[in-house]
Kinemage of the C-alpha trace (Angstrom):
@kinemage 1
@onewidth
@group {chain A} dominant
@subgroup {mainchain}
@vectorlist {calphas} color= white
{ca unk a 1} P -7.031 26.113 -21.078
{ca unk a 2} L -10.139 24.301 -19.811
{ca unk a 3} L -9.292 21.258 -17.722
{ca unk a 4} L -11.557 18.234 -18.365
{ca unk a 5} L -13.088 16.219 -15.563
{ca unk a 6} L -10.902 13.269 -16.505
{ca unk a 7} L -7.447 13.424 -18.034
{ca unk a 8} L -6.410 10.248 -19.835
{ca unk a 9} L -3.164 9.298 -21.462
{ca unk a 10} L -3.074 7.452 -24.758
{ca unk a 11} L -1.690 3.922 -24.838
{ca unk a 12} L 1.423 5.324 -26.490
{ca unk a 13} L 1.917 7.679 -23.535
{ca unk a 14} L 1.749 4.907 -20.939
{ca unk a 15} L 5.037 4.318 -19.068
{ca unk a 16} L 7.289 1.765 -20.712
{ca unk a 17} L 9.607 1.608 -17.707
{ca unk a 18} L 9.187 1.744 -13.945
{ca unk a 19} L 11.016 4.483 -12.027
{ca unk a 20} L 13.483 3.262 -9.403
{ca unk a 21} L 13.491 6.000 -6.772
{ca unk a 22} L 16.507 4.473 -5.012
{ca unk a 23} L 18.757 5.528 -7.882
{ca unk a 24} L 18.115 9.179 -6.951
{ca unk a 25} L 18.102 8.873 -3.150
{ca unk a 26} L 21.026 10.661 -1.491
{ca unk a 27} L 21.326 7.841 1.035
{ca unk a 28} L 19.974 4.315 0.715
{ca unk a 29} L 17.906 2.780 3.469
{ca unk a 30} L 19.785 0.327 5.638
{ca unk a 31} L 20.091 -3.221 4.243
{ca unk a 32} L 17.891 -6.115 5.292
{ca unk a 33} L 19.490 -8.177 8.053
{ca unk a 34} L 19.495 -11.965 8.114
{ca unk a 35} L 18.319 -12.748 11.676
{ca unk a 36} L 20.244 -16.030 11.672
{ca unk a 37} L 23.621 -14.481 10.876
{ca unk a 38} L 23.165 -10.869 11.972
{ca unk a 39} L 24.647 -9.799 8.629
{ca unk a 40} L 23.094 -7.983 5.633
{ca unk a 41} L 20.980 -10.257 3.454
{ca unk a 42} L 22.551 -11.454 0.238
{ca unk a 43} L 20.719 -12.403 -2.910
{ca unk a 44} L 21.193 -16.046 -1.960
{ca unk a 45} L 19.489 -15.429 1.407
{ca unk a 46} L 16.358 -14.107 -0.313
{ca unk a 47} L 16.024 -16.609 -3.169
{ca unk a 48} L 14.274 -19.363 -1.148
{ca unk a 49} L 11.427 -16.935 -0.446
{ca unk a 50} L 11.197 -14.601 -3.461
{ca unk a 51} L 11.465 -14.961 -7.236
{ca unk a 52} L 14.925 -14.210 -8.597
{ca unk a 53} L 13.983 -11.264 -10.827
{ca unk a 54} L 12.163 -9.616 -7.913
{ca unk a 55} L 15.221 -10.061 -5.700
{ca unk a 56} L 17.344 -8.357 -8.356
{ca unk a 57} L 14.878 -5.453 -8.460
{ca unk a 58} L 14.841 -5.297 -4.663
{ca unk a 59} L 18.619 -4.904 -4.557
{ca unk a 60} L 18.937 -2.538 -7.541
{ca unk a 61} L 20.082 0.918 -6.416
{ca unk a 62} L 21.615 2.190 -9.665
{ca unk a 63} L 19.185 1.897 -12.592
{ca unk a 64} L 16.793 4.881 -12.626
{ca unk a 65} L 14.410 3.142 -15.012
{ca unk a 66} L 13.687 -0.565 -15.369
{ca unk a 67} L 11.891 -1.700 -18.516
{ca unk a 68} L 8.355 -3.048 -18.140
{ca unk a 69} L 8.227 -6.308 -20.142
{ca unk a 70} L 5.788 -6.344 -23.042
{ca unk a 71} L 3.707 -9.132 -21.454
{ca unk a 72} L 3.104 -6.949 -18.380
{ca unk a 73} L 2.335 -3.879 -20.487
{ca unk a 74} L -0.228 -5.957 -22.389
{ca unk a 75} L -1.827 -6.897 -19.061
{ca unk a 76} L -1.791 -3.249 -17.968
{ca unk a 77} L -3.661 -2.247 -21.115
{ca unk a 78} L -6.762 -4.044 -19.822
{ca unk a 79} L -7.237 -1.302 -17.211
{ca unk a 80} L -4.523 1.301 -17.745
{ca unk a 81} L -3.908 4.135 -18.224
{ca unk a 82} L -6.060 5.216 -15.275
{ca unk a 83} L -7.449 8.755 -15.205
{ca unk a 84} L -6.477 11.838 -13.263
{ca unk a 85} L -9.802 13.359 -12.234
{ca unk a 86} L -10.503 17.012 -11.442
{ca unk a 87} L -12.779 17.027 -8.380
{ca unk a 88} L -14.862 19.980 -9.537
{ca unk a 89} L -17.912 18.917 -7.515
{ca unk a 90} L -15.899 18.505 -4.307
{ca unk a 91} L -14.319 21.909 -4.836
{ca unk a 92} L -17.779 23.447 -5.206
{ca unk a 93} L -19.138 21.666 -2.120
{ca unk a 94} L -16.208 22.923 -0.050
{ca unk a 95} L -16.290 26.427 -1.502
{ca unk a 96} L -12.532 26.315 -1.879
{ca unk a 97} L -10.302 28.102 -4.401
{ca unk a 98} L -8.027 25.057 -4.365
{ca unk a 99} L -7.825 22.870 -7.459
{ca unk a 100} L -8.254 19.254 -6.363
{ca unk a 101} L -7.167 16.301 -8.506
{ca unk a 102} L -7.086 12.601 -7.754
{ca unk a 103} L -5.452 9.650 -9.478
{ca unk a 104} L -8.111 6.967 -9.671
{ca unk a 105} L -6.821 3.397 -9.462
{ca unk a 106} L -10.100 1.572 -8.788
{ca unk a 107} L -11.267 0.798 -12.319
{ca unk a 108} L -10.450 -2.914 -12.314
{ca unk a 109} L -12.101 -5.909 -10.647
{ca unk a 110} L -9.666 -5.875 -7.718
{ca unk a 111} L -10.850 -2.325 -7.114
{ca unk a 112} L -7.399 -0.986 -6.339
{ca unk a 113} L -3.863 -0.109 -7.400
{ca unk a 114} L -2.618 -3.491 -6.179
{ca unk a 115} L -2.957 -5.070 -9.625
{ca unk a 116} L 0.024 -3.046 -10.876
{ca unk a 117} L 2.460 -5.094 -8.793
{ca unk a 118} L 0.448 -8.328 -8.787
{ca unk a 119} L 0.739 -8.641 -12.562
{ca unk a 120} L 4.478 -8.013 -12.448
{ca unk a 121} L 5.214 -10.429 -9.624
{ca unk a 122} L 3.176 -13.289 -11.079
{ca unk a 123} L 4.722 -12.735 -14.515
{ca unk a 124} L 8.241 -13.102 -13.088
{ca unk a 125} L 7.204 -16.194 -11.106
{ca unk a 126} L 5.772 -17.810 -14.235
{ca unk a 127} L 8.891 -16.899 -16.204
{ca unk a 128} L 11.032 -18.618 -13.559
{ca unk a 129} L 8.903 -21.766 -13.720
{ca unk a 130} L 7.301 -21.299 -10.272
{ca unk a 131} L 3.936 -23.087 -10.099
{ca unk a 132} L 2.629 -21.987 -6.681
{ca unk a 133} L 2.531 -18.698 -4.784
{ca unk a 134} L 1.493 -17.681 -1.271
{ca unk a 135} L 0.589 -14.270 0.099
{ca unk a 136} L -1.289 -12.399 2.801
{ca unk a 137} L -4.059 -9.834 2.469
{ca unk a 138} L -5.649 -7.377 4.862
{ca unk a 139} L -8.717 -5.667 3.445
{ca unk a 140} L -8.597 -8.087 0.510
{ca unk a 141} L -7.539 -5.800 -2.321
{ca unk a 142} L -4.086 -7.373 -2.701
{ca unk a 143} L -5.459 -10.910 -2.441
{ca unk a 144} L -8.041 -10.115 -5.114
{ca unk a 145} L -5.489 -8.520 -7.408
{ca unk a 146} L -3.071 -11.430 -7.029
{ca unk a 147} L -5.883 -13.929 -7.641
{ca unk a 148} L -6.654 -12.167 -10.907
{ca unk a 149} L -3.007 -12.160 -12.000
{ca unk a 150} L -2.519 -15.824 -11.041
{ca unk a 151} L -5.609 -16.826 -13.010
{ca unk a 152} L -4.313 -14.917 -16.045
{ca unk a 153} L -0.804 -16.444 -15.948
{ca unk a 154} L -1.877 -19.895 -14.714
{ca unk a 155} L -0.226 -20.057 -11.262
{ca unk a 156} L -1.759 -21.610 -8.113
{ca unk a 157} L -2.317 -19.259 -5.169
{ca unk a 158} L -2.940 -19.572 -1.422
{ca unk a 159} L -4.014 -16.399 0.390
{ca unk a 160} L -3.856 -15.917 4.164
{ca unk a 161} L -6.460 -13.237 4.933
{ca unk a 162} L -6.490 -11.305 8.218
{ca unk a 163} L -9.273 -12.991 10.193
{ca unk a 164} L -11.115 -9.823 11.231
{ca unk a 165} L -11.133 -8.632 7.612
{ca unk a 166} L -12.334 -12.012 6.319
{ca unk a 167} L -15.250 -11.807 8.753
{ca unk a 168} L -16.068 -8.233 7.761
{ca unk a 169} L -15.696 -8.850 4.012
{ca unk a 170} L -16.911 -12.346 3.042
{ca unk a 171} L -17.486 -11.287 -0.552
{ca unk a 172} L -13.809 -10.496 -0.974
{ca unk a 173} L -13.123 -14.143 -0.198
{ca unk a 174} L -15.712 -15.174 -2.771
{ca unk a 175} L -14.097 -13.018 -5.457
{ca unk a 176} L -10.663 -14.502 -4.761
{ca unk a 177} L -12.095 -18.006 -4.917
{ca unk a 178} L -13.850 -17.149 -8.176
{ca unk a 179} L -10.406 -16.502 -9.632
{ca unk a 180} L -9.184 -19.854 -8.296
{ca unk a 181} L -7.349 -18.868 -5.089
{ca unk a 182} L -7.459 -20.813 -1.841
{ca unk a 183} L -8.290 -18.382 0.996
{ca unk a 184} L -7.465 -19.141 4.652
{ca unk a 185} L -8.413 -16.800 7.546
{ca unk a 186} L -5.296 -15.956 9.591
{ca unk a 187} L -4.208 -16.948 12.177
{ca unk a 188} L -5.034 -20.517 11.195
{ca unk a 189} L -4.207 -24.049 12.287
{ca unk a 190} L -2.549 -24.802 8.926
{ca unk a 191} L 0.918 -23.526 9.972
{ca unk a 192} L 3.182 -23.812 13.002
{ca unk a 193} L 3.209 -20.058 13.550
{ca unk a 194} L -0.574 -19.863 13.222
{ca unk a 195} L -1.074 -22.603 15.798
{ca unk a 196} L 1.344 -20.837 18.151
{ca unk a 197} L -0.542 -17.541 17.870
{ca unk a 198} L -3.891 -19.278 18.441
{ca unk a 199} L -2.523 -21.093 21.481
{ca unk a 200} L -1.584 -17.738 23.006
{ca unk a 201} L -4.806 -16.004 21.923
{ca unk a 202} L -7.597 -18.248 20.565
{ca unk a 203} L -9.675 -15.165 19.711
{ca unk a 204} L -6.888 -13.316 17.895
{ca unk a 205} L -8.357 -11.049 15.173
{ca unk a 206} L -5.132 -11.428 13.220
{ca unk a 207} L -2.898 -8.850 11.573
{ca unk a 208} L -0.937 -8.480 8.369
{ca unk a 209} L 2.202 -9.434 10.285
{ca unk a 210} L 0.558 -12.670 11.388
{ca unk a 211} L -0.718 -13.476 7.883
{ca unk a 212} L 2.748 -12.797 6.437
{ca unk a 213} L 4.268 -15.313 8.848
{ca unk a 214} L 1.860 -18.016 7.706
{ca unk a 215} L 2.349 -17.230 4.015
{ca unk a 216} L 6.157 -17.255 4.268
{ca unk a 217} L 6.179 -20.499 6.265
{ca unk a 218} L 3.951 -22.183 3.676
{ca unk a 219} L 6.083 -20.914 0.796
{ca unk a 220} L 9.385 -22.251 2.132
{ca unk a 221} L 7.837 -25.631 3.019
{ca unk a 222} L 6.092 -26.135 -0.338
{ca unk a 223} L 7.863 -27.451 -3.423
{ca unk a 224} L 8.321 -24.969 -6.296
{ca unk a 225} L 6.545 -22.234 -4.339
{ca unk a 226} L 7.438 -18.619 -3.572
{ca unk a 227} L 6.003 -15.838 -1.440
{ca unk a 228} L 4.848 -12.517 -2.905
{ca unk a 229} L 4.035 -9.317 -1.027
{ca unk a 230} L 1.671 -6.479 -1.967
{ca unk a 231} L 3.387 -3.580 -0.227
{ca unk a 232} L 6.396 -2.523 1.876
{ca unk a 233} L 9.250 -3.934 -0.226
{ca unk a 234} L 11.257 -1.895 -2.716
{ca unk a 235} L 10.273 -3.867 -5.804
{ca unk a 236} L 6.577 -3.305 -5.010
{ca unk a 237} L 7.073 0.461 -4.863
{ca unk a 238} L 9.003 0.164 -8.128
{ca unk a 239} L 6.007 -1.427 -9.868
{ca unk a 240} L 3.606 1.117 -8.361
{ca unk a 241} L 5.636 3.995 -9.796
{ca unk a 242} L 3.370 3.775 -12.864
{ca unk a 243} L 0.787 5.672 -10.779
{ca unk a 244} L 2.930 8.757 -10.303
{ca unk a 245} L 4.480 8.579 -13.756
{ca unk a 246} L 1.038 8.599 -15.382
{ca unk a 247} L -0.231 11.333 -13.058
{ca unk a 248} L 2.688 13.628 -13.756
{ca unk a 249} L 2.454 13.175 -17.536
{ca unk a 250} L -1.328 13.741 -17.496
{ca unk a 251} L -1.063 16.957 -15.487
{ca unk a 252} L 1.796 18.229 -17.642
{ca unk a 253} L -0.560 18.136 -20.633
{ca unk a 254} L -2.368 21.069 -19.051
{ca unk a 255} L 0.626 22.817 -17.550
{ca unk a 256} L -0.302 21.738 -14.006
{ca unk a 257} L 2.112 20.909 -11.209
{ca unk a 258} L 0.804 20.035 -7.730
{ca unk a 259} L 1.614 22.052 -4.633
{ca unk a 260} L 0.602 19.167 -2.372
{ca unk a 261} L 0.678 15.382 -2.946
{ca unk a 262} L -1.252 13.205 -0.477
{ca unk a 263} L -1.337 9.421 -0.220
{ca unk a 264} L -2.728 6.970 2.294
{ca unk a 265} L 0.017 5.043 4.064
{ca unk a 266} L -0.246 1.499 5.410
{ca unk a 267} L 2.719 -0.406 4.035
{ca unk a 268} L 3.694 2.330 1.593
{ca unk a 269} L 2.815 1.021 -1.885
{ca unk a 270} L 0.152 3.598 -2.801
{ca unk a 271} L 1.939 6.583 -1.290
{ca unk a 272} L 5.282 5.456 -2.706
{ca unk a 273} L 3.848 4.884 -6.165
{ca unk a 274} L 1.955 8.176 -6.343
{ca unk a 275} L 4.757 10.383 -5.092
{ca unk a 276} L 7.647 8.678 -6.919
{ca unk a 277} L 7.758 10.796 -10.077
{ca unk a 278} L 7.336 14.012 -8.070
{ca unk a 279} L 9.812 12.941 -5.392
{ca unk a 280} L 12.366 12.568 -8.176
{ca unk a 281} L 12.180 16.346 -8.608
{ca unk a 282} L 12.811 16.933 -4.912
{ca unk a 283} L 15.711 14.500 -4.806
{ca unk a 284} L 17.262 16.305 -7.778
{ca unk a 285} L 16.879 19.728 -6.153
{ca unk a 286} L 14.054 20.925 -8.403
{ca unk a 287} L 10.708 22.466 -7.540
{ca unk a 288} L 8.649 19.838 -5.732
{ca unk a 289} L 5.319 19.481 -3.923
{ca unk a 290} L 4.700 19.162 -0.216
{ca unk a 291} L 4.283 15.451 0.539
{ca unk a 292} L 1.761 14.341 3.176
{ca unk a 293} L 1.278 10.744 4.344
{ca unk a 294} L -2.190 9.936 5.736
{ca unk a 295} L -2.345 7.011 8.138
{ca unk a 296} L -4.878 5.628 10.646
{ca unk a 297} L -4.836 6.705 14.268
{ca unk a 298} L -5.436 3.038 15.132
{ca unk a 299} L -2.201 1.889 13.461
{ca unk a 300} L 0.101 4.953 13.465
{ca unk a 301} L 3.441 3.501 12.387
{ca unk a 302} L 4.931 6.726 10.993
{ca unk a 303} L 3.584 9.178 13.567
{ca unk a 304} L 4.127 7.086 16.715
{ca unk a 305} L 6.402 4.256 15.636
{ca unk a 306} L 10.112 3.757 16.252
{ca unk a 307} L 12.625 4.035 13.416
{ca unk a 308} L 14.358 0.750 14.091
{ca unk a 309} L 15.146 -2.704 12.765
{ca unk a 310} L 12.198 -5.047 13.162
{ca unk a 311} L 10.806 -8.255 11.764
{ca unk a 312} L 8.358 -7.882 8.902
{ca unk a 313} L 5.998 -10.426 10.444
{ca unk a 314} L 4.463 -11.438 13.759
{ca unk a 315} L 6.111 -14.870 13.735
{ca unk a 316} L 9.550 -13.224 13.498
{ca unk a 317} L 10.799 -15.344 10.615
{ca unk a 318} L 11.401 -12.679 7.937
{ca unk a 319} L 14.576 -10.644 7.463
{ca unk a 320} L 14.933 -7.564 9.674
{ca unk a 321} L 13.973 -4.269 8.030
{ca unk a 322} L 14.944 -0.758 9.146
{ca unk a 323} L 11.611 1.052 9.160
{ca unk a 324} L 9.121 2.951 11.248
{ca unk a 325} L 7.429 0.226 13.248
{ca unk a 326} L 4.974 -0.312 16.090
{ca unk a 327} L 6.588 -3.664 16.823
{ca unk a 328} L 5.994 -6.897 14.946
{ca unk a 329} L 3.647 -8.145 17.653
{ca unk a 330} L 1.343 -5.124 17.409
{ca unk a 331} L -2.269 -6.074 16.653
{ca unk a 332} L -4.504 -3.303 15.254
{ca unk a 333} L -7.908 -3.030 16.906
{ca unk a 334} L -10.458 -5.334 15.208
{ca unk a 335} L -12.955 -2.450 15.001
{ca unk a 336} L -10.634 -0.609 12.609
{ca unk a 337} L -12.247 -0.865 9.176
{ca unk a 338} L -9.433 -0.141 6.728
{ca unk a 339} L -6.660 -2.226 5.266
{ca unk a 340} L -3.845 -0.004 6.541
{ca unk a 341} L -3.182 -2.556 9.268
{ca unk a 342} L 0.544 -3.235 8.944
{ca unk a 343} L 2.786 -2.677 11.969
{ca unk a 344} L 5.605 -1.185 9.882
{ca unk a 345} L 6.250 1.023 6.892
{ca unk a 346} L 8.160 0.615 3.640
{ca unk a 347} L 11.912 1.080 4.191
{ca unk a 348} L 11.957 3.556 1.277
{ca unk a 349} L 9.073 5.608 2.676
{ca unk a 350} L 10.560 5.369 6.171
{ca unk a 351} L 13.956 6.615 4.996
{ca unk a 352} L 12.447 9.481 2.989
{ca unk a 353} L 10.376 10.557 5.986
{ca unk a 354} L 13.271 10.185 8.404
{ca unk a 355} L 15.489 12.302 6.154
{ca unk a 356} L 12.840 15.021 5.737
{ca unk a 357} L 11.788 14.426 2.137
{ca unk a 358} L 8.242 13.507 3.160
{ca unk a 359} L 7.081 16.685 4.838
{ca unk a 360} L 4.260 15.607 7.118
{ca unk a 361} L 2.287 12.674 8.502
{ca unk a 362} L -1.359 12.947 9.533
{ca unk a 363} L -2.867 10.192 11.691
{ca unk a 364} L -6.648 10.268 11.229
{ca unk a 365} L -9.503 8.982 13.371
{ca unk a 366} L -11.728 6.705 11.311
{ca unk a 367} L -14.988 8.535 11.955
{ca unk a 368} L -13.478 11.686 10.426
{ca unk a 369} L -12.196 9.509 7.599
{ca unk a 370} L -15.665 8.122 6.875
{ca unk a 371} L -17.172 11.601 7.164
{ca unk a 372} L -14.863 12.629 4.321
{ca unk a 373} L -15.580 9.428 2.396
{ca unk a 374} L -19.336 9.974 2.615
{ca unk a 375} L -19.078 13.574 1.429
{ca unk a 376} L -16.832 12.519 -1.443
{ca unk a 377} L -19.216 9.752 -2.503
{ca unk a 378} L -22.206 12.084 -2.457
{ca unk a 379} L -20.646 14.878 -4.497
{ca unk a 380} L -18.148 13.036 -6.728
{ca unk a 381} L -20.207 9.896 -7.348
{ca unk a 382} L -17.451 7.384 -6.543
{ca unk a 383} L -17.560 5.264 -3.384
{ca unk a 384} L -13.998 5.337 -2.006
{ca unk a 385} L -12.222 2.580 -0.115
{ca unk a 386} L -11.549 3.291 3.577
{ca unk a 387} L -7.813 3.276 2.875
{ca unk a 388} L -8.069 5.963 0.188
{ca unk a 389} L -10.452 7.938 2.373
{ca unk a 390} L -7.603 8.777 4.739
{ca unk a 391} L -6.069 10.743 1.846
{ca unk a 392} L -9.458 12.289 1.018
{ca unk a 393} L -9.747 13.487 4.622
{ca unk a 394} L -6.394 15.244 4.447
{ca unk a 395} L -7.129 16.667 0.969
{ca unk a 396} L -10.399 18.158 2.259
{ca unk a 397} L -8.626 19.651 5.259
{ca unk a 398} L -5.982 21.210 3.011
{ca unk a 399} L -8.661 22.577 0.665
{ca unk a 400} L -10.487 24.144 3.617
{ca unk a 401} L -7.242 25.834 4.667
{ca unk a 402} L -7.116 27.337 1.174
{ca unk a 403} L -10.668 28.564 1.692
{ca unk a 404} L -9.516 30.418 4.808
{ca unk a 405} L -6.400 31.916 3.218
{ca unk a 406} L -7.665 32.398 -0.346
{ca unk a 407} L -4.716 30.438 -1.772
{ca unk a 408} L -5.333 28.585 -5.051
{ca unk a 409} L -3.159 25.577 -4.351
{ca unk a 410} L -3.154 22.496 -6.545
{ca unk a 411} L -3.822 19.347 -4.493
{ca unk a 412} L -3.256 15.834 -5.835
{ca unk a 413} L -4.251 12.752 -3.866
{ca unk a 414} L -4.426 9.048 -4.599
{ca unk a 415} L -7.830 7.386 -4.794
{ca unk a 416} L -6.299 3.944 -4.594
{ca unk a 417} L -9.489 1.888 -4.602
{ca unk a 418} L -13.258 1.531 -4.349
{ca unk a 419} L -15.304 0.743 -1.257
{ca unk a 420} L -17.904 -1.695 -2.562
{ca unk a 421} L -16.650 -4.472 -0.269
{ca unk a 422} L -16.564 -2.155 2.739
{ca unk a 423} L -20.272 -1.576 3.221
{ca unk a 424} L -20.334 -2.997 6.753
{ca unk a 425} L -17.901 -0.244 7.710
{ca unk a 426} L -19.989 2.401 5.972
{ca unk a 427} L -23.064 1.020 7.743
{ca unk a 428} L -21.392 1.260 11.155
{ca unk a 429} L -20.464 4.874 10.421
{ca unk a 430} L -23.964 5.759 9.256
{ca unk a 431} L -25.728 4.098 12.210
{ca unk a 432} L -23.372 5.698 14.734
{ca unk a 433} L -21.772 2.522 16.057
{ca unk a 434} L -18.317 3.141 14.572
{ca unk a 435} L -15.630 3.696 17.201
{ca unk a 436} L -11.886 4.120 17.295
{ca unk a 437} L -9.317 2.503 19.516
{ca unk a 438} L -6.143 4.526 19.857
{ca unk a 439} L -3.131 2.582 21.194
{ca unk a 440} L -1.906 3.864 24.548
{ca unk a 441} L 1.667 4.901 25.177
{ca unk a 442} L 1.952 1.965 27.574
{ca unk a 443} L 0.821 -0.531 24.922
{ca unk a 444} L 3.298 0.829 22.402
{ca unk a 445} L 6.097 0.862 24.955
{ca unk a 446} L 5.471 -2.803 25.708
{ca unk a 447} L 5.598 -3.558 21.984
{ca unk a 448} L 8.778 -1.504 21.484
{ca unk a 449} L 10.444 -3.393 24.324
{ca unk a 450} L 10.306 -6.532 22.181
{ca unk a 451} L 12.084 -4.985 19.189
{ca unk a 452} L 15.133 -7.023 18.172
{ca unk a 453} L 18.500 -5.615 19.182
{ca unk a 454} L 20.594 -5.025 16.094
{ca unk a 455} L 24.086 -3.570 16.119
């Protein structure tokens, strides 16, 4: 059967429920710890920060599928289902016998997969009667997506944007403001934690951990306000499961099952969402792909981090999460162009990797990443985001291995977003000024030494 360039589902075939991977996991990840009590977080501990329905989803370990409310499915219909694309032109350019597919999540104004969870989280906030939300954003995709969802549902939004990213991507800020959000470069002088960080380092480029601290502090000090997060947490990966569910159904139409699934990994939302439906097969003892996480060499939480309890933020005010972490005080180099800047990794992704269900992690140098991105753009016609380009790099490397061995493997990767707001990074690659800073063992050791002691 001929495989088209783009495989679409019908609206009727779109998922009507999210897949909760925790219901199939042999062992759950360790519970969040309340740093004030040293005990596992209860629902009541989390309610001052998060919306109630999201807390229930976060703690749900038994329901395999959770219904997507009709209001959210109606929102999804504006840009979903998204296509699975056969990368025929890339295959030809590489001269590989491999069959390369990618799930394209960039066909909405936010330019990324982030809208899948943004719509859900804002819907539940509105349903609860919450009138204000706060969040952080790195490269700006999550902030843009949340701005869109807040405009649609009529909820006020304040976004703390990593300072180095806000300087590199001023148009992201303009898009968020177009949708009505208030955008503040982080660290800022608007919060206690921001002022503390600036006092220690007035030139701090910021990090996602820092921006999270400011967003959480603002949420708990503001009346009828909650904090929402675009990655890492279990309920975010739940919402992103639509990516893998759609991809699996689309490929099944043509009798295709991937040998390799590749996702970029920063906080875990894209990788977790793409692999979820296929990971279900592995957890149930069925045939399953090889899973590869692609992360930046500049912020290598899975490949060089510690599997330990750590704060989710630089200000050390969040619950403690058991995850692969570089330490909550770790600051990625400001010359790193992508949004995969978080010091830790999703507890679900961390547990699956620790227990051997995720097969491999590749930490990629950004010049090799942009080499792959440029090739992809030239032959496939889509300009990829730097984050997604980490997965493209690994997919190309795997396809070239197939060229050497003659194997006709099926490769699926996530193209989680577009790169139209990342042109300064592309320019630095093209003019030869792009560099990488790789953390030294000594720097990481100093960061690990500050990890909280739990149990």
